[in-house]
C-alpha positions in Angstrom: 18.0 21.1 21.5 14.9 18.9 23.5 12.4 20.0 20.0 14.9 18.1 18.2 13.5 14.6 19.7 9.8 15.9 19.4 7.7 13.0 18.2 9.7 10.3 19.3 7.3 7.6 20.5 8.7 4.7 22.8 6.7 2.7 19.7 8.8 4.2 17.3 11.7 3.0 19.1 10.5 -0.6 19.4 9.7 -0.8 15.8 13.0 0.3 14.7 14.9 -3.1 15.9 11.6 -5.5 15.6 9.8 -4.9 12.5 12.2 -2.3 10.2 15.6 -4.0 11.1 14.0 -7.3 10.0 12.6 -6.0 7.0 16.0 -4.1 6.5 17.9 -7.6 6.4 15.4 -9.2 4.5 15.7 -6.6 1.9 19.2 -6.1 1.5 20.1 -9.9 1.5 17.3 -11.0 -0.8 19.2 -11.4 -3.9 21.9 -13.6 -1.9 20.0 -16.1 -0.2 22.2 -19.0 0.9 21.6 -21.4 3.0 22.8 -21.1 6.4 25.2 -23.0 8.1 24.1 -24.5 11.5 26.5 -23.8 13.9 25.5 -20.2 16.0 29.0 -18.6 15.2 29.3 -19.8 11.8 25.6 -18.7 11.5 26.6 -15.4 12.8 29.7 -14.3 10.3 27.7 -15.7 7.7 24.8 -13.5 8.1 27.3 -10.6 8.9 29.2 -11.1 5.2 25.8 -12.0 3.3 24.6 -8.1 5.1 28.1 -6.4 3.5 27.6 -8.4 0.0 23.8 -7.0 0.3 24.8 -3.5 1.8 27.6 -2.8 -0.8 25.9 -4.3 -3.7 22.7 -1.7 -3.5 25.8 1.1 -3.9 26.7 3.0 -6.7 30.3 1.8 -7.8 31.9 4.8 -6.7 30.1 4.9 -3.4 30.8 0.9 -2.9 34.3 2.0 -3.4 33.7 4.8 -1.0 32.0 2.1 1.5 35.2 0.3 1.3 37.7 2.9 2.2 35.4 3.9 4.7 36.0 0.3 6.5 39.5 0.6 5.6 40.2 3.9 7.6 38.3 2.6 10.6 40.6 -0.6 10.5 43.9 1.5 10.5 42.4 3.7 13.4 42.8 0.5 15.4 46.4 0.2 14.4 48.9 2.0 16.1 50.9 4.0 13.3 53.5 6.4 14.1 55.8 8.7 11.5 59.1 10.3 11.6 59.4 13.6 11.4 62.8 14.8 9.8 65.4 13.8 11.8 64.3 14.7 15.1 62.8 11.7 15.6 59.4 13.1 16.9 56.9 10.7 16.8 53.2 11.3 16.1 50.4 8.5 16.3 48.3 8.7 13.2 45.8 6.7 14.8 43.2 8.9 15.3 43.6 10.6 11.5 42.5 7.5 10.3 39.4 7.3 12.8 38.3 10.4 11.4 38.8 9.7 7.8 36.2 6.4 8.5 34.0 9.1 10.9 33.8 11.4 7.8 33.3 9.1 5.3 30.5 7.1 6.8 28.9 10.2 7.2 29.3 11.7 3.9 28.3 8.6 2.4 24.5 8.4 4.0 24.2 12.2 3.0 24.2 11.3 -0.3 22.0 8.1 -0.1 19.8 10.4 2.2 19.4 13.1 -0.5 18.3 10.9 -2.9 16.1 9.1 -1.0 14.7 12.4 -0.8 14.3 13.4 -4.1 12.9 10.2 -4.7 10.4 11.1 -1.9 9.7 14.2 -3.5 8.6 12.5 -7.1 6.5 9.5 -4.9 4.7 12.8 -3.4 4.1 14.4 -6.9 2.7 10.7 -7.8 0.6 10.2 -4.4 -1.6 13.7 -5.0 -2.2 12.9 -9.4 -3.4 9.6 -7.6 -5.6 11.7 -4.8 -7.2 13.6 -7.8 -8.5 10.4 -9.2 -10.0 9.6 -6.2 -13.3 11.4 -5.4 -12.8 14.5 -3.2 -16.4 14.9 -2.1 -19.3 12.3 -3.2 -22.3 13.5 -5.3 -25.7 15.2 -4.3 -27.9 11.8 -5.6 -31.4 12.1 -4.1 -32.2 9.8 -1.6 -29.0 8.6 -0.9 -26.2 9.2 1.3 -22.4 8.1 1.3 -19.2 8.0 3.4 -16.1 7.1 2.4 -12.0 6.7 3.1 -8.6 5.7 1.2 -5.3 4.7 3.4 -2.5 3.7 1.7 0.2 1.3 2.9 2.9 3.2 1.0 3.7 6.4 -0.7 1.3 5.2 -4.1 -1.6 2.8 -4.2 -3.0 0.6 -5.9 -7.2 0.8 -4.6 -9.7 2.6 -6.5 -13.2 4.2 -5.6 -16.0 6.3 -7.2 -19.3 7.5 -7.4 -20.4 9.3 -10.7 -23.6 10.4 -11.5 -24.0 9.5 -15.2 -26.2 11.8 -17.9 -28.9 9.6 -17.8 -29.1 9.9 -14.1 -27.9 6.7 -12.6 -25.0 6.9 -10.7 -21.8 4.0 -11.0 -20.5 2.4 -7.8 -16.9 1.2 -9.0 -14.5 0.0 -6.3 -11.2 -2.0 -7.7 -8.0 -3.0 -6.1 -4.6 -3.5 -8.5 -1.9 -5.9 -7.8 1.0 -5.4 -5.8 1.9 -2.1 -3.8 3.8 1.2 -5.0 4.0 3.0 -7.8 3.2 0.1 -10.2 0.2 -0.5 -8.3 -0.5 2.9 -9.0 0.2 3.3 -12.5 -1.9 0.1 -13.4 -4.5 1.8 -11.3 -5.1 4.9 -13.0 -4.4 3.2 -16.7 -7.5 1.1 -15.3 -9.4 5.1 -14.3 -8.7 6.3 -18.0 -10.1 2.6 -19.3 -13.1 2.7 -16.9 -14.1 6.8 -17.5 -14.0 6.2 -21.4 -16.0 2.2 -20.6 -18.9 4.2 -18.6 -18.9 7.1 -22.0 -19.7 4.4 -24.4 -22.0 1.8 -22.7 -21.9 2.0 -19.2 -23.2 -1.6 -18.4 -21.4 -3.4 -16.2 -20.4 -5.9 -18.0 -19.3 -4.4 -20.6 -17.4 -1.8 -18.9 -15.6 -4.7 -17.3 -14.8 -6.2 -20.9 -12.5 -3.2 -22.0 -10.8 -2.6 -18.7 -10.3 -6.0 -19.3 -9.0 -5.5 -23.0 -7.1 -2.8 -21.8 -5.0 -3.9 -19.1 -4.5 -7.2 -21.0 -2.8 -4.9 -23.7 -0.8 -2.8 -21.4 0.2 -4.8 -19.0 2.3 -8.0 -18.0 0.8 -11.4 -16.5 1.3 -10.1 -12.9 -0.6 -6.7 -13.1 -4.5 -7.4 -13.2 -7.3 -5.9 -10.7 -9.8 -6.5 -9.2 -13.3 -5.0 -10.1 -17.0 -4.1 -9.0 -18.7 -2.2 -11.2 -22.2 -1.1 -10.7 -24.8 0.8 -12.0 -27.4 2.1 -9.4 -30.8 3.5 -10.3 -31.6 6.3 -7.7 -35.6 6.2 -7.9 -36.1 2.8 -8.1 -33.5 1.4 -6.1 -32.4 -1.4 -8.8 -28.8 -2.2 -9.1 -26.8 -3.8 -11.8 -23.2 -4.8 -11.2 -20.0 -7.4 -11.8 -18.2 -8.2 -9.7 -14.4 -9.6 -10.8 -12.3 -10.5 -8.5 -12.8 -8.5 -5.7 -14.4 -9.2 -2.2 -18.1 -9.3 -2.7 -19.7 -6.0 -1.1 -22.1 -6.8 1.9 -26.1 -5.4 1.4 -27.6 -4.8 5.1 -31.9 -4.6 4.9 -33.1 -2.9 7.6 -33.7 -6.0 9.9 -30.1 -6.5 10.2 -29.5 -9.4 8.1 -27.1 -9.1 5.0 -25.9 -10.9 2.1 -23.1 -11.1 -0.4 -23.2 -9.1 -3.9 -20.9 -11.2 -6.6 -20.6 -15.3 -7.1 -16.6 -15.1 -7.8 -14.5 -14.7 -11.4 -11.0 -14.0 -12.2 -9.2 -10.4 -11.7 -9.3 -7.8 -15.0 -5.9 -8.1 -16.8 -5.0 -12.0 -16.7 -6.3 -13.0 -20.0 -7.9 -12.0 -22.6 -10.9 -13.8 -22.8 -12.4 -13.8 -19.6 -16.1 -14.8 -18.1 -17.8 -12.4 -16.3 -20.7 -13.6 -14.3 -23.3 -10.4 -13.8 -25.8 -9.9 -10.8 -28.7 -7.9 -9.5 -29.8 -6.0 -6.4 -32.4 -4.1 -5.3 -32.0 -1.1 -2.2 -34.6 -0.6 -0.7 -35.4 2.4 2.0 -33.2 2.1 4.4 -30.8 -0.5 3.2 -27.0 0.1 3.1 -24.3 -0.6 0.6 -20.5 -2.1 2.0 -17.7 -1.7 -0.3 -14.4 -2.6 0.2 -11.0 -3.9 -0.7 -8.9 -6.4 0.7 -6.7 -4.3 2.5 -9.9 -4.0 5.3 -10.3 -7.7 6.0 -6.9 -9.2 5.6 -5.0 -6.3 7.6 -3.1 -8.1 10.1 -2.5 -7.5 13.8 0.7 -8.1 15.8 -0.2 -11.7 16.9 -0.4 -12.5 12.9 -4.5 -12.3 13.0 -6.5 -10.9 10.1 -9.1 -8.9 11.1 -11.7 -10.8 9.0 -14.8 -10.8 7.2 -17.3 -12.0 9.9 -16.2 -8.9 11.9 -17.4 -6.7 8.8 -20.5 -8.3 9.1 -20.8 -7.7 12.7 -19.9 -4.0 12.5 -22.7 -3.6 9.6 -25.4 -5.3 11.4 -26.1 -2.5 13.6 -26.5 -0.4 10.9 -27.0 3.6 11.3 -25.8 6.2 9.1 -23.4 5.7 6.7 -20.6 8.6 8.9 -21.5 6.5 11.8 -21.1 2.5 10.0 -17.8 3.6 8.2 -16.5 5.2 11.8 -17.6 2.0 13.2 -15.4 0.2 10.9 -12.4 2.5 11.1 -12.2 2.6 14.8 -12.3 -1.2 15.0 -9.4 -1.3 12.4 -7.3 1.2 14.3 -8.0 -1.0 17.0 -6.8 -4.1 15.3 -3.7 -2.7 13.7 -2.7 -1.4 17.2 -0.6 1.8 16.0 1.0 -0.8 13.6 0.6 0.7 9.4 -1.7 -1.2 7.0 0.3 -4.2 5.0 -2.3 -3.3 2.1 -4.3 -0.1 0.9 -7.6 0.0 2.4 -10.7 1.6 0.7 -13.9 1.7 2.5 -17.3 3.1 0.5 -20.8 3.0 2.2 -24.1 3.7 0.6 -27.5 3.9 2.3 -30.5 4.4 1.0 -32.4 6.8 3.1 -35.8 5.6 4.6 -38.5 7.5 3.4 
């Protein structure tokens, strides 16, 4: 019996009321937004009406009827109804019958909704697995370089994307991107960009040309709300030379052995907003002992319970001590977890650490 409640934590119970309930009310009533009356009592009845309309509107017509019947049965269960049987004047109180009908209906209706949710979650799990297949399971072996990486989604399906790929000529492509929005829409946009980027690298891996082709594909397959930030670089492992383009993505941090760090990028619009986009390229060199930290905006913009952001400066501070990629990556993720204090991230978080080992 007690196993039934295994896994229940006090934080989860608190979240039901201070976060989940607020979010549920906001989602259910977003199509019925009206100016609220000033009085407390009037505001209470107004919110109850809006919540009722919002809940019933989300149901199918048949389930909406079932919902109204359940409320009617509950109302009848509070009244005193009696029936005369034959002519013996035997009176039977029908109130418990109406109450049982109300309970049965209110149990049956959530069961139907729960089945729908389970089926949708099964489909989302398939989509999530397909998305995992697009992300690297392990980093390639690049002589003189070491990597560390992780990916955490805010929803079942996310829109972040990163990869490290060794090209036919031995150079290495580094990519990290963030599709607009959340959930399935962002995941589909990310998958489209992944396919376009693969094709672009095969045609010509120069960063500006890769970004141009991805931009063209996104413009023709999405709408103006479907766009993607992108940082794409081509690294020569022998020399450490790095050519890159940054289109609306947070600038990666380039750390020197001294602990000083600089940003790689000069701004620009994300891809997919318009056909003609100005792409600014840049170059750098990763010397032995240098580290490159790539990340999505879900990391510095992570919000804690007090509404404070994780911040870009904190990233710089965490990068300053340096260390092996796994240690640096672990330090960043540990700081993020401490910042969130058990709360789930509001946006996808991707981290990729590239380190050129000292000779």
